[in-house]
N, C-alpha and C positions, 0 to 999 in steps of 0.2 A: 360851678359844682366844686365843692371842697374835697380834695383827695383824702384829707384826714377823716372825712365823714363817709364819703361814698366809696373809699377803697381804691385799690390799684388793679384795674382790670387785666393789664398785661401780666402781672404776677399771678393773678387768679387763673388765667388760661394756661400759663406755663406750669404752675405748681399744683393746680387742681385743689386748692386749699381755701375753705370758706373764710379763713381769717382775713383774706384780702378783699372781701366784698364790702367791707366798711362797717360802720356802727349804725345799725338799722334804727336804734331808739333815739338817735340824735336828729335834731331839726335839720332839714335840708338833705337828708339821706335820699339817694336815688340809685336804683338798681334795675338793670334791664337783663332779662333772661331770654335766650333764643333756643328753641328745642325743635327737632324735626322727627319725623317717623322713618328716617332713612334706615332701611334694612331691619326695622323693628329693634334698633339698637339703643335708642335714646328714650328717656322718659323723664317726666316732670315729677319731682319728689316734693309733695306739699307738706310732709309731716315731720321731717327730721332736721330742718334748717330754719334759720331766722326768717328767711323768705323762700318761696318755692324756687328750686334750682334744677337745672338740667343735669341728668346723670347718665353716664355711659354704662349701661347695664352689663355689658360684657366684661369691661375692665373694672367695674365698681369704683369709678372715680368721677369727680365733678368735671363736666365739659360741655360748653355750649356748642351747638351744631346748627348751621343755617340750612342744612339739607342740600339736595341736588335737584336737577330738573325733574318736575313732576311730584316731588315730595311735599307733604303737608308740613307747615311750619307754624309753631305757636310762639308768639311774642308776648311777654308779660313785663309790665312796668310796675315797680313798687316805689312809693315816695312818701317820706315823712314830712308833711306840709306844716309849716309853722302857722299858728293862729295869732292874729293881732286884734284881740278883743279885750276891752277894759275888764278888769277883775277876772274874767274867765281865763285869760291867758296865763295868769299866775297859777291857776289850778289845772288848767288843761293847755299846756304850751304848744302841743302839736297834734296833728291828725294824720293817721296812716291811710293812704289811699292806694288803690291798685287798679289795673286794667289788663285784660287779656284780649288778644285777637288772633284768629287763625288765618292762614293764607296758603296758597300753593305756588311753589317756585315755577316760573314759566319755563316751558320746554322750547328752546330755540331751535330753528331750522326744522321744525316739524309742524304739522297741521295744528292749528289752534282748536280744532274740533276733536281730534283724537288724542289719546294718551293722557287725559286728565284723570287724576286719581279719585275724583269725587267732588261733589259740590262742597263749598264752605258752609258748614252747618252753623246756624245762629240760634240764639236762645228762643224759647217759645214766644209766639206773638202775643203782645199785650192785649188783653180784652178791655174794650172801652168801658170806662166807669159811667154808669147812668148819671145824668145831671141831677142835681138836688131839686126836688119838687117842693115849692113853697107850701107850708102848712096852711090849709084853708082857715080863714077866720070864722069865728062863730057868727052865724046869721040865723035869722028866723026860719030860713029854709031848712029842710030836713038834712041831717048829717049825711055826707057822702059815704058811699060804701068803700071798704078798704080795697085798694088796688093790689092785685096779686103780685108777689115778689117775682122778679125775672129769674128764671132758672138757667143754669149752665147748659149749653148745647152739648150733647155727648160727642166725643171725638169718634169720627167714623172709621175706626180701626177694627178689623176682624182678626181675631186670634188665629183662626184657621189659615189665614193668608200670611202668617209669619212662619217661615219654613226653616227647619234645620237642614241646611244644604250639605254639610259635611262635618265630621268630627274626627278627632285623633287624640291619642294618649301615648306618649313614648318619647324617644330621643329626638331632639330638635337640632341644635347646632352647638359645637364646641363643648359637648358634654352636658348641656342643659336638657332637662326633661320638662315636658309641658303637657297640659290638657287644653285642647282648642276646640271651639265650636263655631262653625260658620253659619250666620243667620242671613237669609234672603227675605227682603220685604216685598211680598207680592201684592201689597195694598196699593190703591191708587193715591194714597196720601202718605206723608212721612209717619214713621213710628218712632217711639221714644224708649230708649233703654234707661232703666232706673237703678237697678242693683243686680248683684249676683251672689250666689252662695256656692263656695267651693268645698266639696266633700273630699277628704283624702285620708290616707292611712299612715300612721306614724310607724313606718317600717324600718326606719334608721334613726339613730340618736340625733343625727344632724338634719333630719328632714324638716323642712319648713316651706311655707308659701313665700317666695321671695318677692314677687311682683304680680300685678294683674292689670289688664287693660281691655278696652272694647273699642274697636274701630278707631275713631279720632281722639279718644280720651287721653292718649298718652299713658305711659307707665305710671302706676301708683305703687310705691314701695310699701310692702306689707310686713315682712320679717315676722310672720306669724308662725310660732313653733307648736301651736296646739290646734288640732283639728276640731271643728270645721272652721272655714274662714269666710265670713260675710264681707261684702264690699259694696259701698255706695259711692259713686264718683262725686266730685264736688259739684258738678253740673250735669243734668241729664244729657244723654247723647242721642241726637236724632239720626235716623237712617232714612235716606231718600227713597221714594218709590222705585222698585227694581234694583236697588243697590244691595250689596252683600257686605256685611260687617263681621269681623272676626273677634271672638273673645279668646284670650290666652291667659291661663294661669301658669306661672313660671315657678319651678321648684328648685330647691337646693337639698343636698349637695350635688355638685356636678359628678358625672360619670357613675351615679348610683341609680339604677332603673327604678321606676315606680312599680309598686305592687299593691295588691288589695283593692278594696272598693274605692273608685275614683269617679266622681261625678260633678257636674256643674249645672246649676239652675239659674236661668236668666229671666229677669222680670221686666215686662214691657207694659204698654198702655193697659189700663183697666185691669191690672193684676194678671195679665196673660203671662204664663210661665212656660218657657221653652228650655229644654236641656237634654243632656245625655248622661248615661251611667254605664260604667264598665268595671268588671272585677278582673284585675290583672293578676294572673298566677305568678308565683315566684319562679323566676327562670332557673333552669339547671345549667350550670356551666358545662360546656362541652370541651373535651380535650382535643377535639379536632380543630386545628388552626385554619383560618380563612386566608390562605396565601394570596388569593386574588385581590385582597383588600390592601396589600402592601404596594405602594406606588413610589415612583421616582419622578422628580421634576427634570428639567434640562439643566446642564451645567451653566452656571452664571459666573462670569469672569470678574475678578477683583484686581486691585493694584497689588504690587509686590509679588507678581507672578502667582497669584492664588486663584483658585476656582472653587465654587461651592455648588452642592446639589442637595435638595431637600428629600429626605426619606420619611415616608408617612406610614404609620400603622393604623389603618382604618378598621381593623378588627374591633368588633363591639365588646368582646369579652377578654380575649387572650393576650397576655403579655409574653414576651420571649426575649432572647439576647442575640447579639451579633457575634458570631464566632470567627469570621474571616472576611477580609475585604481585599478584592483584587481589582487593580486599576490598570486599564489598557491605554497607554499613550505611545504605542508603536508608531503610528503614522506621524505624530508630532516629532518623534526622535529622528525618523528617517528624513523628514522634511528639512530639519535644521542642520543635518549632517554637513560638515564642511563650512558652516557659516559661523558667525560670532556666537551663535547660540549652541554650538556643538557640545559644550561642556555642561549643559543643563541636566539636572537630576531632581528627583523627588526627595524633599527634605523631611516633611512631616505630614501627618494626617490628624485632624481634630474631629471629635464627635461631640456635637452640640456645645462647642466652646471648651471642651476638656481634651487633654492630650490622649490620643488613641494609639499612635505609632510614630517612631522616628525621633525627631528633634535632635538630629545630629549636630546642628549648629549651636546647641545650647550647652556645649561643654563635653559632649560624649561622642567623639568621632567614631564612625562606624555604626552608630545607632541611627538608622535611616540612611539618608544620602544614597538612595538606590539609583545607580547610574544607567540601568537597563530596564526597558519595558519588557514584559509586564512588571508591576510592583505588587507583590503579594505579602500580606502581613504574616503569613505562616511560614514563608521561606526566605524573605528578605529581612534581615535583622529581626528575627522572631523574638529575641529577648526584649525588644522595645515595645512589643505588642501589649497593650493595657487591657485587652479583652478578656472574657466576653463583655460586650457593651449592652446596657439596658435598652430595650425597645418595647415600651408600654403601649397598650391599645389606646387609640384616640389621640395620639401625640405625633408631632412631626419633629424630626431631628435634622440639624444642619451638619452635613459632612463636608469639611473643607480640606483641600489638598494644596500644599505649598511647593512650588518649584524654586530652586536656587541655582546659582552657577551661570546666570544669563548676564549679558552686558548691560550695565546701567540699571535704572529703575523703570517703573512703569508696568504695563500689563503685557500679557502674552499676545503677540500680534500674528496675524495671518492664519489663525486657526478658528474653528467654530466648535459649537457644542458637539456636533455629530462626529468630530474627529477623535473623540475619547469614548472609551467603553468602561463599564463597571459591572462587577459581580459581587453581590453581598450574600453570604451564607448565614442562616439563622440556626439557633439551637433546636428549634422544633422541626427542622427538615425543610423549611421553606427556603427559596432562593429568589433573589431579585437580580435581574440582569438587564443591562442596556448596551446594545452592541454598537461599536463604532462603525462608521461607514468609511471603509478603506478607499483611498484614492491613489491613482498611479503616481509614482515618483519618476520624473524624467532624469535618466542617467546617460552618460557618454560612454559608448563602447568603442575601445581602440581597434583599428583595423591592422591586420598583419602587414609588416613591412618586409618586402622581399630582401633576402640576403644578397651581397655582391657575388657575382660568379667568379670562378677562378680564372686568372689570366695566365695563359701558357707561357713558359719560359723559353726564350729563343735559343736555338741550338747553334753552336759555333760552326762557321764555314771555313773552308780551307783558304780561300782567297778573299782578302779584304776588298770590299768595293766601297765606292762612295756612298755614304749614308746621308740621310737628311740631317740638317743642322740640329744641334742639341737645343732643347727648349731654352728660351731666354729667361734669365732671372729665375730659374727653377733649381733649388738646391737639390743635391743628390739625396736620395732617401736614406734615412738612418734606420738602424735596426729598431723595429717597433717591439716594445715589450709586450708579452702576452697579457691582455687585460684580465683583471681578477673578476670572479663571478659576482654579479650584483646581488647584495644580500636581500632576502625576501623580507618585506616589512612585517613586523610583529603583528599578530592577529588582534585586530581591534574588536573587543568584545561587544558585539551587537546581537540583538535577538535574531535578526535575519542573517543567514550565512553570507559572507562577502567573499566572492571568488578571489583566490590568490593569483598574482601575475605569473605567467608561464616563464620557465627558465629561458634566458636568452642564449642561444648557441654561440660558442666562441668563434671568433672570425678565423678564417684559415690564414696561413702564413702569407704575408704580402710579398709578391715576387719582386725582384730587383730589376733595374733597367739596364739594358746593354749587356756587356760581358761580365758584369760583376757577379761572381758565383752566389748561389743562394746561401742563406745563413743556416745551412744544415751541417751535420757532423761529416767531416771530410776524412776518408780513410787514408792512412799513410801509403806512399807508393812502394811497391815491391821491386826488388832487384831483378830486372829482366834484361836480356841482350838488347832487345829493342824497346827502349823506354816508351811507355804510353803517355799520352798527354795527362799530366796531373794538374788539377786545378790548384792554384795557390791561394793562400789567404789574402784577401784584398787588403791593400794598404789604404790608409786614409787619403782620399782624393780631395784636393782643394776645390772649393766651390768656384765655378766660373762665374764671374760677374760681368754682365754685358751692359755696356753703356748704350745710351740712346743714339749714338752715331752709327753710321753705316759701317758695319764690320765685314771684311771679306770672308767668304765661306772657306774654312780650312778643309784640307784633305788629309786623310789618314793613311800613313805609309808604314807598313809593318817593318820591324827591325830585322827580321829573319824570315825565311820561307816556312811554310807550314810543316815540311818534313824535317826541319832542323830539330836536333835533339833538345835544344834549349828553348824551343817554341812553347809557349808564346813569349816572345821578347817584348820589351817595353816599346810601344809604338811612339812615333813622333808625329806631331801635328805641324803641317806646313801651310802657312796661309797661301791661298791662291791669289795671285796678283789680279 
């Protein structure tokens, strides 16, 4: 197969352009088209291209489709065959041939008896041609009488057993409007569909019959702008006994309802006509919005700390606008507090790919960058709000929210769609809301530590007695400065109130050891006949350093008695032998 003649199939599938199917008029041209009845989306267009091609009717572009389990698939092969005949080849160098076959994609892991979409219908059975009877020769015998010509046997189809099982005229999917008729064959033999006539009203300048189909025929592109529209498929369509086949007439433009007289007449065997007719009144627009038709999907997480949710206006008539968006990420903020994600914030919000709020990292600090949940477009950086935002009937809009300030790249981890909430307010008074499911956050609560009790100061005694040895290697206590009050940490702005730490009470004055007076203000002594003991200011006492050798226990001898006016005198330490 020559690619220069038969085209580039990879490019054809990628770019949906018939320029890549090749040169159909050249010898050796070969094209294979595969089309299915998956979701009534694909159809074979026999009229608008060099060879019949499969068309995605929803997107209006060329696309082959092999179908899925249980779908009916049509395979068509077109070939320009060269002729090798003397003389004739110079006048007729090639011959175009084609073939079509239908099949059903097998359903795996299911019963082979159930779930089949219908039998593969074949062309009408060929009637055997009578053999040629030799002409009798003239004889002297009498001329034989003329043999009666064999007549065709009538097809045993009863028109009364062809039933209109159901019919519909109105909105179908994605803004398309249709008229449909379901035909049930109650005959014991197959019936054959031959043609249809679609009656419609030119109620809009763009109104046309876009495509038509019956059961397994596939879509036929019509593009008929003038009523009425007759249609005859390339080959009659058979309907098995007991089967139901559906006729559909598909109209444009989208989102414009059908009005006026609309009917379909279907022609079967022996001129049997079945059909329906309806006169659709012009609808009156109602100012009352259908708030129940507004829907939200679940949050879908993306890379770069982004998440997206689809907002759909399923109202058949009414358009409106979004006036405010409020986004609840309280649980997420509480969960990451104290972690590497603690500095995360909402940076921007997009509506269907266009900026709606924020974009603080695009050169305008303060626009967006909401550090606290909730995030409201009416109170957080309201000057960056681009609303109101369009919200038209029959359309879905992608609402995307971007988080920044997290460590590294990648997606938000450890959270699910139910951890976030959303409220959207509309101009017509409707409101969409999706509540987050709050979960508890485990926190550590400090327990109260008891303060040290006051140690009583020993009172001086008149007679010195032997005391226990001083502590080894223990320096004498120095005056401890009064500790300053621990500053209260500044209030971290969070949506939920964080309890402040309680004031730590100041410690009481630490008592000294032995006869060292307390570090309190000492009053000056007064002149009295009998001097009273007056505490003196302590002098620096050298620290006693004790070695690891056995040291005799010293005794304390006072320098003067207790009633001596100069008491207390400096004691002396005498080692005990």
